Residue, then its C-alpha position, 0 to 999 in steps of 0.5 A: h520517497t524513502q524515510f531515511g531515518y526509518e531505514l537507518d533505524r531498521l539497519h540498527l544504526k545509531g549515533f554517529c553511524k546514523n546521523t552522518p549519512l542523514r546529514w549528508a543526505i540533507k546537505t545534498f538535498n539543500l544543494c539542489d535547485e528544487c526537490y520533489t517528494v510524493n506527498k505532504a506527509i513526507k514533505k513535512i518529515y524532510r522539513e523537520l530533518g532540515v531540508d530548507n529549499k523548495i520542495s514540490i509534491i509530485p505524486n506516484a502513479t502506475d502503468l496499469k490500465t483499468s480493466k475493460s472486462i471486470e466481471k470476466d477478469k473476476n471469473w477468471m481469477n475465481k477459476k485460477f485460484g479456486i475462489n468462490k464467486d461470493e467469497n471476500v478476497l483480501l490482498f497484500v502486494g509488496r515485499i513479504s517483510l516484517v518492516k511492512n507490519l505483516m505480523f500485525l496484519l496476520e493477527s488481524l486476519k486471525i480475528l476475522s477468522d475467529r468471527d467466521i468471516c469468509f475470506t481468502m487472503l492473497f499475498v503477492g510479492p518477493f520474500e525477505d522474511k519467509k520463515p517468520f511469516y510462515r511460522k506465524i501463519k501456522k501458529l495462528g491456524l490461517d493456512a486455509h485462508i491464505k494463498v501466497c503467490g510469490k512475486i508476479y512479473d506478469r502485469d496482466l495477471l497482477q491487474k486481474i488480481y487487483t480486480r478480484a480483490d475487495l480490499l487491499l490491506l496496507p498496515s505499513y508505516y514504512d511506505t511513503d506513497s505506496l505504488v500498490q494503493i495506486e495500482a489497486a485504485s486503477q481497478f476500483t479496489p480501495t485500501v485499508f490503511i493505518e492511522d497517521a501512516p505517511t502513505a495514507s496522507n491523501i486518504i479520507d476515511n470512508h471516502n476514498g479509502f479506509i483508515a484504522p488505528e494500529d490495533t489488531k481488533k480495530y483494524a479487523d473491525k474496519i475490514a469487516f465494516a467495509l465488507n459488510n457495507k456493500n453500498l459504502l464499499q462501492k462508493v469508496s471504490k469509485n472514489c478511490h479510482d477517481t482521486i488516487y488513480l494516476k498514470w505515469q504519462d500524466v506525472s511525466k508531463i507535470l515533471y517535464k514542465k518543471y524541468r523546462k522551467i528550471l532549465 
């Protein structure tokens, strides 16, 4: 569930220092009776890297349960975060890290702001690149639109945050099969992805999610399109819940059967 090549590049390893651990990893995978990965895009990547034994796809899942009182949770969130009930809420959940393409995301938000689109953007997650992140927000003049929540350990609070959000924004090529898109889907919240991102490999644009090119204007266009087409957004919200939301109990049963068969 990790793009090792991408990770080694991020650590600025090249030549022998990159190829040796990569070869060791692939050799280890090929010694296994069976390998599991999270989706067809990552399976393709590891095939190209040299994994030649059996690879089965076992998707990620979540422990979050769908809210039984969506409107009540939304009203609670409005009071807690000082959000107008008719305001669009956009959300990012994950490490506040440049590897997540957050500079691109902030620039896209700037375009929405310049168009006078009313929105509050919530960032939830631990910091890795705090200084450049805040510098970018200040430079773009987005302070009034952004609320940074930090890392949230309370799963009930996190569920309420997903429930209030209209869209989860995930412009990352780094993620393989992000848990956050599944968590968001558990609360009928669809995600806006980047085209050809591995984590979007099971997404059909305008059906169970939204996909845009890695272009700040076009990404902003897609967000605005989703927010301005409420009937479509409602259909995509239902479809993402029906096709993406998966519980760990169900995944465990699948994996248990596979382990029994191998044993």
